[in-house]
C-alpha positions in Angstrom: 96.6 286.1 197.2 94.3 284.0 198.3 92.7 285.4 201.5 93.7 282.2 203.3 97.6 282.4 202.5 97.3 286.4 203.7 98.9 287.4 207.2 97.0 286.7 209.9 95.1 289.6 211.6 94.2 287.4 215.1 96.2 286.1 217.6 95.1 283.7 220.3 97.4 283.3 223.1 96.9 280.0 225.6 97.1 280.5 229.8 97.4 277.0 231.0 96.8 277.6 235.0 94.0 276.9 236.8 92.6 276.9 240.2 91.4 273.4 239.8 90.4 271.0 236.3 87.0 270.4 235.6 86.0 266.9 235.9 84.6 267.3 232.1 87.5 269.4 231.0 90.1 268.6 228.9 92.2 271.0 227.6 95.7 272.2 227.9 96.2 273.0 231.6 97.4 272.1 234.4 96.1 272.7 238.3 98.2 274.0 241.7 101.5 274.4 239.5 101.3 278.3 240.1 105.1 278.4 240.7 105.2 277.4 236.9 103.8 280.6 235.8 106.8 283.0 235.9 108.7 280.4 233.8 105.6 280.5 231.5 105.8 284.1 231.7 109.7 284.0 230.5 108.9 281.4 227.6 106.2 283.2 226.3 108.1 286.1 226.4 111.1 284.3 224.3 107.9 282.7 221.8 106.7 286.1 221.1 109.7 287.2 220.5 109.8 284.7 217.4 108.0 287.0 215.5 110.9 289.3 215.0 108.5 292.4 214.7 105.5 294.0 215.6 102.5 292.9 214.0 99.2 294.6 213.3 95.9 292.7 214.2 92.2 292.8 214.6 91.8 290.5 216.7 93.1 289.0 220.2 91.7 286.4 222.5 93.5 285.1 225.6 92.3 282.1 226.7 92.8 278.9 229.0 93.1 277.3 231.4 91.9 280.3 233.4 93.7 284.1 232.3 92.4 285.4 235.2 93.7 283.1 237.6 97.1 284.9 237.1 98.3 287.3 240.2 98.0 290.8 238.9 101.3 291.5 238.4 101.5 288.5 236.5 98.7 289.5 234.7 99.8 292.9 233.8 102.9 291.1 232.4 101.2 289.2 230.2 99.5 291.8 228.7 102.1 293.9 228.2 104.1 291.2 226.2 101.0 290.9 224.2 100.7 294.7 223.5 104.5 294.9 223.1 103.9 292.7 219.9 100.8 293.0 218.8 99.5 296.6 217.4 96.2 296.9 217.5 93.7 298.1 215.2 91.5 301.1 216.1 88.4 298.7 216.4 90.4 295.6 217.6 88.4 293.3 219.2 90.3 292.1 222.7 88.9 289.3 224.5 89.7 287.6 227.6 88.2 284.5 229.6 87.7 285.1 232.6 86.5 283.0 236.2 83.5 285.0 237.4 85.5 284.5 241.0 88.5 286.5 239.8 86.4 289.6 238.9 88.1 291.5 241.2 88.1 295.4 240.8 91.6 295.3 240.7 91.7 292.9 238.1 89.0 294.5 235.9 91.0 297.7 235.9 94.2 295.9 235.2 92.3 294.5 231.6 90.5 297.5 230.6 93.4 299.7 231.0 95.6 296.8 229.0 92.8 297.5 226.2 90.7 294.1 226.7 87.2 295.6 225.5 85.0 292.1 225.8 85.1 289.4 228.8 84.5 285.9 228.3 83.0 284.6 231.9 82.8 281.0 232.5 79.6 281.5 234.7 78.0 277.4 233.4 75.0 277.4 235.1 72.7 279.5 237.6 71.9 276.6 239.2 73.7 275.7 242.2 73.2 272.0 241.6 74.7 271.6 238.5 77.5 274.0 239.1 78.4 271.7 242.1 78.5 268.7 239.7 80.6 270.5 237.1 82.8 271.2 240.0 82.7 274.9 239.7 83.9 277.3 242.4 81.1 279.9 242.4 77.6 279.7 243.0 74.5 281.6 241.5 74.2 284.0 244.7 77.7 285.1 243.8 76.8 286.0 239.8 74.4 288.8 241.2 77.2 291.3 242.5 79.9 290.1 239.9 77.9 290.4 237.1 77.1 294.2 238.1 80.9 294.9 238.8 81.7 293.4 235.2 79.2 295.4 234.0 80.4 298.4 235.0 83.4 297.9 233.5 82.8 296.3 230.3 79.7 297.0 228.0 81.0 293.7 225.7 80.2 290.4 228.1 79.9 286.9 227.1 78.6 284.2 229.2 78.8 280.5 228.6 76.8 278.0 229.7 76.8 274.3 230.0 73.6 272.1 229.4 73.2 268.3 229.6 74.7 268.2 233.1 73.4 264.7 235.0 70.5 265.7 236.4 69.6 269.0 234.9 65.5 269.0 234.1 64.6 271.0 230.8 62.8 273.4 233.8 66.0 274.4 235.5 68.0 275.0 232.1 65.2 277.2 230.9 65.4 278.8 234.8 69.6 279.2 233.8 68.9 281.0 230.4 66.0 283.5 231.8 68.6 284.2 234.6 71.4 284.6 231.7 68.5 287.0 229.9 68.2 289.0 232.9 71.9 289.4 233.0 71.7 291.3 229.6 75.0 290.2 228.4 75.9 291.2 224.3 77.2 287.3 223.6 75.8 283.7 225.2 77.6 280.6 224.5 75.7 277.3 224.8 77.7 274.5 225.2 76.0 270.0 225.5 78.3 268.5 228.1 80.6 266.4 226.5 82.4 263.0 228.5 85.5 263.4 226.9 88.3 260.6 227.2 90.7 260.7 229.7 88.8 262.9 232.0 87.5 262.2 235.4 84.0 262.7 234.0 84.5 259.9 231.4 85.8 257.0 234.3 82.8 258.2 236.4 80.4 257.5 233.7 81.8 254.4 233.3 81.8 253.6 236.8 78.2 254.5 237.1 78.7 257.3 239.0 77.0 259.8 236.6 74.2 259.4 234.0 74.5 261.1 231.2 71.5 262.7 229.5 69.2 261.1 226.8 69.6 262.7 223.4 66.4 263.8 222.9 66.3 265.7 226.3 69.3 267.2 225.4 68.0 268.1 222.4 65.2 269.9 223.5 67.5 271.9 225.5 69.4 273.0 222.5 65.9 274.2 220.8 64.8 276.2 223.6 68.3 278.1 223.8 67.6 279.1 220.3 64.0 280.1 221.0 64.5 281.8 224.5 67.6 283.6 223.6 65.9 285.0 220.1 63.2 286.4 221.7 65.0 288.6 223.9 67.5 289.6 221.1 70.2 287.2 221.5 70.2 285.5 218.2 71.9 282.4 217.0 74.9 282.8 214.6 76.3 279.5 214.7 76.0 276.5 216.5 77.0 276.8 219.8 76.7 280.8 220.1 74.4 283.7 220.0 74.6 287.4 220.3 73.2 291.0 220.2 73.6 292.2 216.7 76.9 293.8 215.7 78.2 291.6 219.0 79.4 288.1 217.4 82.5 286.9 218.0 84.7 288.3 215.5 87.6 286.5 216.7 86.1 283.0 216.4 84.7 284.1 213.2 88.3 284.0 212.0 88.8 280.4 212.8 84.9 279.5 211.0 85.4 281.7 207.6 88.9 279.6 207.4 91.4 282.8 207.9 94.8 282.7 209.0 95.4 282.7 212.7 98.5 283.3 214.8 98.7 281.3 218.2 101.2 281.1 221.3 101.3 279.0 224.4 101.1 275.5 225.0 98.7 273.4 222.9 97.9 276.6 220.8 97.7 276.0 217.3 98.2 278.6 214.1 97.6 278.6 210.7 100.0 280.6 208.4 100.5 280.7 204.6 98.6 277.0 204.5 100.5 275.7 207.3 98.9 274.5 210.6 101.3 274.0 213.5 100.1 272.9 217.1 102.2 273.5 219.8 102.9 270.6 222.3 100.5 270.0 225.0 102.8 269.3 228.0 103.3 272.3 229.5 106.4 271.3 231.3 107.7 270.3 227.6 106.4 273.5 226.0 108.4 274.9 228.6 111.5 273.1 228.5 112.0 273.6 224.2 111.5 277.3 224.6 114.1 277.5 227.5 116.6 275.4 225.4 115.5 277.7 222.3 114.4 274.8 220.5 111.0 274.5 218.6 107.7 273.7 220.5 105.9 272.5 217.7 104.7 269.2 218.4 102.7 269.0 214.6 102.8 270.5 211.7 100.6 269.9 208.2 101.1 271.9 204.8 97.4 271.7 203.8 96.9 271.1 200.3 94.4 273.9 198.3 92.0 271.1 198.2 92.3 270.2 201.7 92.1 274.1 202.3 88.7 274.5 200.5 87.0 271.7 201.9 88.1 272.7 205.6 86.3 276.3 204.6 83.1 274.7 203.9 83.2 272.2 207.1 84.0 275.7 209.7 81.8 277.8 207.4 79.0 275.4 208.0 78.9 276.3 211.3 77.7 279.5 211.3 73.7 280.4 210.7 74.6 282.4 207.5 76.5 279.3 205.9 79.2 279.2 203.4 78.7 282.5 201.0 79.9 281.3 197.3 81.6 284.3 196.6 83.5 284.2 199.7 84.3 280.8 199.2 86.0 281.1 195.9 88.0 284.5 197.2 89.3 282.3 200.1 90.1 279.0 198.3 90.6 279.8 194.5 87.6 277.0 194.1 84.3 277.3 193.0 82.0 275.5 196.0 79.8 273.4 193.3 83.3 272.1 191.3 83.9 270.3 194.9 80.6 269.8 196.2 77.7 269.7 193.7 76.6 266.2 194.7 77.1 266.1 198.3 75.1 269.7 198.5 72.0 268.0 196.2 71.7 265.3 198.2 72.2 267.1 201.6 69.3 269.6 200.1 67.0 266.7 199.3 68.1 264.7 202.7 66.7 267.9 204.8 69.8 268.9 206.0 70.8 271.6 203.8 69.4 274.7 202.2 70.8 276.4 199.0 69.8 279.8 198.8 71.8 280.6 195.3 74.6 282.9 196.6 75.3 280.6 199.8 74.8 277.0 201.3 73.2 276.9 205.4 72.1 274.1 207.6 68.7 273.3 208.6 68.1 273.2 212.1 67.4 269.2 211.7 70.9 269.6 209.7 72.8 271.3 213.1 71.5 268.8 215.1 73.4 266.0 213.1 76.5 268.6 212.2 79.4 265.9 213.2 77.9 263.3 210.9 76.4 266.0 208.1 80.0 267.2 207.8 81.9 264.1 206.9 79.7 264.3 203.6 82.3 267.3 202.2 85.8 266.1 203.9 
């Protein structure tokens, strides 16, 4: 059986609750709706029961929203449900996204005792001005004690950062990077700020209240991230992700390799047996459908063998190691050059792609132009 049609060994659980919706966020979430959390847990119990039997997995990822916004007893219940329906491999990577101010000793112990072994902290910046603009609820002076407490419980900690914040300078971004390096995380994710339609940042930019950063300065911030983190032993392995050797996010690599995965919760996607299903993004719609014992799936699509293969190219090129020809054939049943020989040649000539015989990978220039480069393969 092709790898892309195998039984999923990865599961994503979406928790849609937050204390506050940050102005740049367009994720599936609700803020100040904590009265829905118990109903969400009931619905999650029902949706997970649709599995019919316990499944063996190698990675688990709880994302949001803010999973750690749940009260301790609610968080314990969610983790118990996950552990009931999924049997973890001995070396399972069990990740949970977390808000820094939620990192009490009680919550950390609950996560640890349930088997969570990787924490992804949304710190976003060590600069108070940037944090204020991003509408985060912590400040730089909170982070030292939080990171120390987290580090006493978890060895594998990832820090999320945002660059391209209005008013941010290259110098202030370098200071955030240095503070990040000083915290000695195993993994770092850096994301350029985007102004998504429907968010308050989109509206504020259109009204002239926020000034989007110039592309050249944002590009400089991206390149200095690669340089400074690499010098600290935290090497880039995907467009937005960096890690010490052996601490790359195995769950996210499931996506980038085009492998199947389970997904549960509002807005969650799953990719099984060549089909991609996505749940309703509306939390209340998802709840009502589950409570009525109806399907919560909003969209479903069967990918043709060629579509699966082309998508695997696009996803694989996000990784700095690129797309390995042998792995691609095993995954999709296609030869890479059978699908994309002329595209590969033209992108190599343009300086956007390197062809290393056994694999193709984007150049630094190609990664800067990722969104336009990958269209050539579709």
